[in-house]
PABA-398188 format. One record per residue: x, y, z of N, C-alpha, C, CB in turn; chain; residue number from 1. Coordinates in steps of 0.2 Angstrom, whole numbers, plus 5000, padded with zeros to 4 digits. Atoms other than C-alpha are relative to their C-alpha. Glycine has a CB too. Example, Ala and Ser with C-alpha at 12.3 -4.5 7.8 and 13.67 -1.06 7.14 Angstrom:
# residues 2
+------+------+------+------+------+------+------+------+------+------+------+------+--------+-----+
!  n.X !  n.Y !  n.Z ! ca.X ! ca.Y ! ca.Z !  c.X !  c.Y !  c.Z ! cb.X ! cb.Y ! cb.Z ! chaine ! num !
+------+------+------+------+------+------+------+------+------+------+------+------+--------+-----+
! 5004 ! 4994 ! 5000 ! 5062 ! 4978 ! 5039 ! 5004 ! 5006 ! 5000 ! 4995 ! 5000 ! 5006 !      A !   1 !
! 4996 ! 4994 ! 4999 ! 5068 ! 4995 ! 5036 ! 4996 ! 5005 ! 5003 ! 5002 ! 5002 ! 4993 !      A !   2 !
+------+------+------+------+------+------+------+------+------+------+------+------+--------+-----+
# end
This chain:
# residues 55
+------+------+------+------+------+------+------+------+------+------+------+------+--------+-----+
!  n.X !  n.Y !  n.Z ! ca.X ! ca.Y ! ca.Z !  c.X !  c.Y !  c.Z ! cb.X ! cb.Y ! cb.Z ! chaine ! num !
+------+------+------+------+------+------+------+------+------+------+------+------+--------+-----+
! 5000 ! 5001 ! 5007 ! 4992 ! 5009 ! 5029 ! 4997 ! 4993 ! 4998 ! 5006 ! 5001 ! 4996 !      A !   1 !
! 5003 ! 5007 ! 5002 ! 4982 ! 4995 ! 5021 ! 4999 ! 5000 ! 4992 ! 4993 ! 4999 ! 5003 !      A !   2 !
! 5001 ! 5001 ! 5008 ! 4982 ! 4989 ! 5002 ! 4996 ! 4994 ! 4999 ! 5007 ! 5000 ! 4997 !      A !   3 !
! 5005 ! 5005 ! 5001 ! 4968 ! 4978 ! 4996 ! 4999 ! 4999 ! 4992 ! 4993 ! 5000 ! 5004 !      A !   4 !
! 5001 ! 5001 ! 5007 ! 4967 ! 4971 ! 4978 ! 4992 ! 5000 ! 4999 ! 5003 ! 4993 ! 4997 !      A !   5 !
! 5008 ! 5000 ! 5001 ! 4949 ! 4975 ! 4971 ! 4998 ! 4998 ! 4993 ! 4998 ! 5007 ! 5001 !      A !   6 !
! 5001 ! 5002 ! 5006 ! 4951 ! 4969 ! 4953 ! 5006 ! 4996 ! 4997 ! 4997 ! 5005 ! 4995 !      A !   7 !
! 5005 ! 5004 ! 5000 ! 4951 ! 4955 ! 4948 ! 4998 ! 4997 ! 5006 ! 5000 ! 4994 ! 4994 !      A !   8 !
! 5002 ! 5003 ! 4994 ! 4941 ! 4948 ! 4962 ! 5001 ! 4992 ! 5000 ! 4992 ! 5001 ! 5002 !      A !   9 !
! 4999 ! 5008 ! 5000 ! 4947 ! 4930 ! 4966 ! 5003 ! 4998 ! 5007 ! 5006 ! 4998 ! 4995 !      A !  10 !
! 4998 ! 5003 ! 4994 ! 4950 ! 4919 ! 4981 ! 5006 ! 4996 ! 4999 ! 4994 ! 4996 ! 5004 !      A !  11 !
! 4994 ! 5004 ! 5001 ! 4967 ! 4911 ! 4983 ! 5006 ! 5003 ! 5003 ! 5001 ! 4999 ! 4992 !      A !  12 !
! 4994 ! 4998 ! 4997 ! 4985 ! 4915 ! 4986 ! 5000 ! 5008 ! 5000 ! 5006 ! 4997 ! 4997 !      A !  13 !
! 4999 ! 4993 ! 5000 ! 4991 ! 4933 ! 4990 ! 5001 ! 5003 ! 4993 ! 5006 ! 5002 ! 5004 !      A !  14 !
! 4999 ! 4997 ! 5007 ! 4990 ! 4945 ! 4975 ! 5005 ! 5006 ! 5000 ! 4993 ! 5002 ! 4998 !      A !  15 !
! 4995 ! 4994 ! 5000 ! 5001 ! 4959 ! 4981 ! 5003 ! 5000 ! 5007 ! 4996 ! 5007 ! 4999 !      A !  16 !
! 4996 ! 4999 ! 4993 ! 5013 ! 4964 ! 4995 ! 5002 ! 5007 ! 5000 ! 5006 ! 4995 ! 5001 !      A !  17 !
! 4998 ! 4993 ! 5000 ! 5018 ! 4982 ! 5000 ! 5005 ! 5001 ! 5006 ! 4994 ! 5004 ! 5001 !      A !  18 !
! 4995 ! 4998 ! 4995 ! 5032 ! 4990 ! 5010 ! 4999 ! 5008 ! 5001 ! 5007 ! 4999 ! 4998 !      A !  19 !
! 5000 ! 4992 ! 4999 ! 5032 ! 5008 ! 5018 ! 5006 ! 5002 ! 5003 ! 4993 ! 5001 ! 5004 !      A !  20 !
! 4994 ! 4997 ! 4997 ! 5047 ! 5018 ! 5022 ! 4998 ! 5007 ! 5002 ! 5006 ! 5000 ! 4995 !      A !  21 !
! 5002 ! 4993 ! 4998 ! 5045 ! 5034 ! 5032 ! 5006 ! 5004 ! 5002 ! 4995 ! 4999 ! 5006 !      A !  22 !
! 4995 ! 4996 ! 4999 ! 5057 ! 5048 ! 5033 ! 4998 ! 5007 ! 5003 ! 5005 ! 5001 ! 4994 !      A !  23 !
! 5002 ! 4993 ! 4998 ! 5056 ! 5064 ! 5043 ! 5004 ! 5005 ! 4996 ! 5002 ! 5001 ! 5008 !      A !  24 !
! 4997 ! 4995 ! 5005 ! 5059 ! 5078 ! 5031 ! 5002 ! 5006 ! 5004 ! 4995 ! 5002 ! 4995 !      A !  25 !
! 4999 ! 4995 ! 4995 ! 5058 ! 5092 ! 5044 ! 4997 ! 4999 ! 5007 ! 4997 ! 5007 ! 4997 !      A !  26 !
! 5003 ! 5001 ! 4993 ! 5052 ! 5094 ! 5062 ! 4993 ! 5000 ! 4999 ! 5002 ! 5005 ! 5005 !      A !  27 !
! 5008 ! 5000 ! 5001 ! 5034 ! 5096 ! 5055 ! 4998 ! 4996 ! 4994 ! 4998 ! 5007 ! 5000 !      A !  28 !
! 5002 ! 5004 ! 5006 ! 5034 ! 5085 ! 5039 ! 5003 ! 4993 ! 5000 ! 5003 ! 5004 ! 4994 !      A !  29 !
! 4998 ! 5007 ! 5001 ! 5035 ! 5067 ! 5036 ! 4999 ! 4998 ! 4993 ! 4997 ! 4995 ! 5005 !      A !  30 !
! 5001 ! 5002 ! 5007 ! 5038 ! 5059 ! 5019 ! 4999 ! 4992 ! 5000 ! 5006 ! 5002 ! 4996 !      A !  31 !
! 5002 ! 5007 ! 5000 ! 5031 ! 5042 ! 5015 ! 5002 ! 4997 ! 4993 ! 4993 ! 4998 ! 5002 !      A !  32 !
! 4999 ! 5003 ! 5006 ! 5037 ! 5030 ! 5001 ! 4996 ! 4993 ! 5000 ! 5008 ! 4999 ! 4999 !      A !  33 !
! 5004 ! 5006 ! 5000 ! 5025 ! 5016 ! 4997 ! 5001 ! 4996 ! 4994 ! 4992 ! 5002 ! 5000 !      A !  34 !
! 4998 ! 5005 ! 5006 ! 5030 ! 5001 ! 4986 ! 4995 ! 4995 ! 5000 ! 5008 ! 4998 ! 5001 !      A !  35 !
! 5005 ! 5006 ! 5001 ! 5017 ! 4989 ! 4980 ! 5002 ! 4996 ! 4995 ! 4993 ! 5003 ! 4998 !      A !  36 !
! 4998 ! 5005 ! 5004 ! 5022 ! 4973 ! 4972 ! 4994 ! 4995 ! 4998 ! 5006 ! 4996 ! 5003 !      A !  37 !
! 5005 ! 5005 ! 5003 ! 5010 ! 4963 ! 4960 ! 5003 ! 4993 ! 5000 ! 4998 ! 5003 ! 4993 !      A !  38 !
! 4998 ! 5007 ! 5000 ! 5012 ! 4945 ! 4964 ! 4997 ! 4995 ! 4995 ! 4999 ! 4997 ! 5007 !      A !  39 !
! 5004 ! 5004 ! 5005 ! 5001 ! 4939 ! 4950 ! 5004 ! 5002 ! 4993 ! 4993 ! 5002 ! 4999 !      A !  40 !
! 4998 ! 4998 ! 5007 ! 5005 ! 4939 ! 4931 ! 4995 ! 5004 ! 4996 ! 5002 ! 4993 ! 4996 !      A !  41 !
! 5005 ! 4996 ! 5004 ! 4990 ! 4949 ! 4927 ! 5000 ! 5007 ! 5003 ! 4993 ! 4997 ! 5002 !      A !  42 !
! 5001 ! 4994 ! 4998 ! 4985 ! 4967 ! 4928 ! 4996 ! 5000 ! 5007 ! 4996 ! 5005 ! 4995 !      A !  43 !
! 5003 ! 5000 ! 4993 ! 4979 ! 4971 ! 4946 ! 4998 ! 5007 ! 5002 ! 5005 ! 4997 ! 5005 !      A !  44 !
! 5002 ! 4993 ! 4997 ! 4969 ! 4986 ! 4953 ! 5000 ! 4999 ! 5008 ! 4994 ! 5002 ! 4997 !      A !  45 !
! 5000 ! 5001 ! 4992 ! 4970 ! 4990 ! 4972 ! 4997 ! 5007 ! 5003 ! 5007 ! 4999 ! 5002 !      A !  46 !
! 5002 ! 4995 ! 4996 ! 4963 ! 5001 ! 4985 ! 5005 ! 5001 ! 5005 ! 4993 ! 5000 ! 5003 !      A !  47 !
! 4995 ! 4999 ! 4995 ! 4975 ! 5009 ! 4997 ! 4997 ! 5005 ! 5005 ! 5007 ! 5003 ! 4998 !      A !  48 !
! 5003 ! 4995 ! 4995 ! 4970 ! 5018 ! 5013 ! 5005 ! 5001 ! 5006 ! 4993 ! 4998 ! 5003 !      A !  49 !
! 4996 ! 4999 ! 4995 ! 4978 ! 5026 ! 5028 ! 4996 ! 5004 ! 5006 ! 5006 ! 5004 ! 4998 !      A !  50 !
! 5003 ! 4996 ! 4995 ! 4973 ! 5034 ! 5045 ! 5005 ! 5005 ! 5003 ! 4997 ! 4995 ! 5005 !      A !  51 !
! 4996 ! 4996 ! 4996 ! 4980 ! 5049 ! 5053 ! 4999 ! 5000 ! 5007 ! 4999 ! 5008 ! 4997 !      A !  52 !
! 5001 ! 5001 ! 4993 ! 4983 ! 5047 ! 5071 ! 5004 ! 5005 ! 5004 ! 5002 ! 4992 ! 5002 !      A !  53 !
! 4996 ! 4995 ! 4995 ! 4988 ! 5058 ! 5086 ! 5001 ! 5007 ! 4997 ! 5007 ! 4997 ! 5002 !      A !  54 !
! 4999 ! 4993 ! 5002 ! 4985 ! 5075 ! 5078 ! 5000 ! 5005 ! 5005 ! 4994 ! 5002 ! 4995 !      A !  55 !
+------+------+------+------+------+------+------+------+------+------+------+------+--------+-----+
# end
């Protein structure tokens, strides 16, 4: 999982941080909880992406 701020574009300190919690719901299902925290005092837009591995 990767989260990247895309608006506003600025160079400087970190703009966000994220945490991921993973729970096995059944033997074939996994549930993800993604928490993103805005570290700025402004409205922030972000892109988030993930990769499925070992299918």
